[in-house]
N, C-alpha and C positions, 0 to 999 in steps of 0.2 A: 504494500500500500504506500503510495507516494505521499510524503509529508512535506510541508512547506511553512515558512514563516515570513512575515513582513515587518520590518522595523520602521517605526515612526521616529524620524530623526531631525532635530534642529540643534540641540545642545547636549551636553553630557558626552561629547565625543571621546573624552578621555577613557570612557568605559567601553566604547564600541568594540574594539578588537578582542578584548577579553570576553565580553559578553557573547560575541559571535563564536569564539572558540569553544565556549561552554555548551553551545547548542548545535554546532555544525555537524557532528557525527549523527545526530538524530533527525536533521532536516535536509531533505534532498534538494530543496530549492529555497533560496533566501533572497528577498528583494529589500533594497533600502529605499524608502520614501523620504527624500531629503529636501529640506527647504532652507534657503539662505536668508530668508526674511521671515521673522516669526509671525504668528497669528495676530500679534499686536503691533507689527510694523518695525520691529527692531532687527538690525543685521546680525547674522551669525558671527561667531568668532572666526578670524581669518584662516585658522588651521583646519576648519571643518572638512573642506573638500580634500585636503591632503590625507586625512584619516580615511575618508571614504575611498579614495584611490588606493590606499594601502590595503584596505579590506578586500577590494576586488583583486588586486595583484596577488594577495596571499590566498585567494580562492576561498575566503571566508564568506563572501557574498557573490551571488550570481548575476545580479543586475541592479542598476541604479535608476531611479525615476525621480526627476526633480519636480517638486510640487510648488506651485506659486499660489499662496493663499489669497482668497478674496477678502480684502480688509474691510469690506462693507458688512461682512458676516460676523456673528459672535465667534470668539475663539474656539468654543467647543464645536461649532458647526464645521469650521475648517478642519479640526482634528478628526471629526467623524468622516468627512469627505476623504481625507488623506488615508485613514485606515481602510476605508471602503475600496479605494483604488488598489491598495495592497491585496485585499481579499480577491478582487476581480482578477488581478494579474496572476495570483496563485491559481485561480480556477482556469485561466487561459493556459497555464503551464501544466495542467493535468494533476494538480495537487488534490489529494483526497482528504487528508487531515491537515488542518490549518491552525496556525498560532500567530497572534498579533503581539508584537513586542515593542519595548522602548530600549534605548541604548544602555540604560542603567539597570537592566533586568538580567538576572543570571539564573541558571539551573545547574544543579550538580549533574554532570554528564551521565554517570551510571544510573542515577535515579530517573533521569529523563528517558533514557533508553528503555529502562524497565517499564516505565509508565506507558510509553509508546507500544511496547510489546503487549502489555495487558489490554490496552484499548483495542488493538487489532484482534487479540485472542477472544475477548469478551464482547466485542461489537458495540462498544459505547459510542454514541453519536455526538453527545454534547458533554463536555467535562469541565470541571472547575478545579482550581488549586488554591490552597491557602498561600498567604504571602508573609514574609518577615521584613521588617523595616530595619535598615542599617543607617547609622548616623555618624558622620564625620570621618570615620575610618571603616574599611570593610570588616575589621575584626570586632566592631561594636554593633551588636544586633539585638533586636527585641527578643526577650526570653520566650514570649508566647507569640503565636501568629497575630498579625494585624487584624483589625476589624474588617478590612477590605479584602475580598477574594479577587481572582483573576480568571477570565475565560482561558481555559487550557486547550490542548489539541482537540479540535472538534471537526466533525465530518462536513465536507462541502457537498451540498446537494444543489439542484437547480433553484431551490428556494432559500438558500442560506443568505442571510444579510446581517449587517451590523445595524441594530435598531435601538437608537438612544432611549426611546420611551418604553422599552419592553419591561414588563414585570419580571423580576428575577428572584429566585429563592433565597439568595444571599446578596449582600452588598457587592456590586461590581461597578467599576467605572462606566458611566452611561455611554461613552463613546465606544465601548468594547463589548457590548452585550450582543452576543451572537444568537440569532433566531433562525428557525427553519432547518436546523440540523437534527432536532429530535424533540420529543415532548417532555422528557425528563433529563435532569443533569446528574452525572456521576461526580461526586465530590471526592477527590483524593485526600487521604489522611496526610498530615504534614510529614510523617515519617516515611511516606511513600515517595512523594515529590512535592516540592514547594517552590514558589518563585522567591528568589532572594533579591530584594529591592534596594538598590543603593541610591535611593532617591534623595537622601540627605548627605550623600558623600560626593563632594565636588572640589575640584582643585581651586575654583574661584570663590569658595566660601558661599555658594548658593546664589551668587549675584545674578547670573543669567537665568537660572531656574525660577527664582522668585519674580524677576522682572517680566517673564514671559509665560508663566503658568496660566492655564485656562481658568483658574480660580481667582485670578487677579481682580476680577470685577466684584468679588464678594467684599463688602465693606470691612476693612480692618483685617482681613484674613492674612494677607502677605506680611503685614507688620507683626501680627501675632505669631506666625510661624518663625519669622526671623528672630523675634524676641525669645521664643521658646528654645530654639536651637542655640542661640548665643548664651543663654543662661545655663544650658545643660552641662553637667560635668559627670564623667564616668563614676559610677557608684551611686548616682542619684537617678530617680525615675525621670523619663522624658515626659513633659507635660505638653503634648502636641494639641493644638486647638481642635475641639470637637471629638477628642478621643479620651478614654480613661488613661490615667497615668501608666506609662509603660516602663517596666523594668528592663534595663539594658545589660546584657552579659557579653563577656569576651568569648569569641569563637575562633576556630582556626582560619588562617588566611587561605581559603579553599582555592582561590583563583590566582594566587601569587601576585596580588596587586597592591598589598597594603603599603609597600614602600612608596608608591606613587602619591599617597595621601598622608603619610606620616610626616612628611617634610612640610615646612611652611609654604603656603600658596604663594606664587609669584606676586610681588607688589602688595603683599598683605600688610 
């Protein structure tokens, strides 16, 4: 069964190569949906396309699609359109099991391969996975799964779509809600497979992420996130806006990238 993934990419490119390496063995086709201007009109960092070119050169990605956002639309509408292009391209390439990703998302390769085999063996059409939040360094991670799940490998049928308003059994990013793949979702347990989300691990101290997030329109949200991350110290719970306090533990450097983030960020 042919599997494929599509990356939604604007920033966080310092994670891209390692993220791709973590999933490459289990994904037969990978596309990169890249934009050099954010959904809020800000330019990407100058090195973005160099990293994209390196991904293709190393055969970590199979094709690159440049997406130009419609700045008259809300940021989430552009994000949904971009992910949908990735889904359609996967369908055109004959992909049967599809996964949508961001550059700061990782999977343990052995667990991903085992989950793929189980899906094929048991015939699951729509699957979900738990996520873990990482903050500041890849070795600092939430002790328990985050409150948000992610759509995992799901079957592409003629009716499969990404449907922002879809009702889902568990909290999932509205731009990533896959419908038309099946009537019930199989949720993997965290010890089977989980998405390891380096969403608060950035070389620039979250500058680009917070300036361009789809949630920037929520009153006070970006300032509250910035304050919570700045105030956090290892050994204390992370008090992320809208979530219960999260215990943070030290975990192994599974992807060999901690040194990239343990040093002070440039111009910090």
